[in-house]
N, C-alpha and C positions, 0 to 999 in steps of 0.2 A: 572913552566919549562920556561926555558929560549928558545926563539926562536932560538937562535944560538946552542942549542946544537947540539953535534956531532950526524949525522945522524946513524952510527954506532952502535952507545951506546943505540940509541932508538928503543924502543917496536913498533910491527905493530900498537897497540891502541894508544901509545902516538903520534906517527907521524898523524894518523888519527885525532885525537883531534886537534892538532896545525895546521892541512890542512883546520879542518872544521870553526876553528876562523878563520883563514885567508879568506874563502870562504865569511864569514858572514860579515865580517868587510870590503870587496870588493863590497859586494853585497849593504851594508849600505852606502858605500860613504864616510865612516869615515876617509879616508886616502888622502893625498896628492897625487900629479903625482909619486915623487919620493918613496913614500911610497909603493905605487900601483906597482911599476916597482919591489920594491925588496920583495913586499909581490907575486908577480907571480912568481919571481925567486925563491924564496923560497918554495913556492907551488909546482913547478916542481920538485926542488929537492926531496921533501914530497913523490909526488906521485908515483917516480922512487922508492923510498926508500919501500915504501908500495907494489908496483909491484915486486919487487926483493924480500920482505918477504914472499908475498902470493907464487910466484912460487919456491921459498923454501919449502914451506907447502904443495904445490902440488907436487912435488917432494918425500917428504918423505910420503906422501899417497901413491903414486904410489910403492915406495919402498915396502913398507907393504903389499898393494896387491897384488905385483906380489910375494912376500915370501910366502903370505898364499896361494897363487896360486899354488905353489910348494912343500905346505905343510913344509915350514921350516918358522921361522920368525928370521929376522936378530939379529945378535948380539948386534949391534947399529948403531943410525942413523948418516950418515956425512951428514956434509955442501956441497951443490953442489955450484959448481963455477958459477957465472953468469956473464955475461959481458953485 
């Protein structure tokens, strides 16, 4: 997986794996200052992407739970806009 992969196309699990690799390399000190700055920037983007994915999953679960409490199930789950 390329580190410049488009975030929108990335699964939560792939983003977490890339984030863990970045953190490991920063912890080991295996990168130059410029690389560390770039890694920090990419890591921040990955963290935001993961948070968005988690929020979407939470909203889907809450939709299912609300439907269950009303005695019906949703016909389909839709994506929620996150800002």
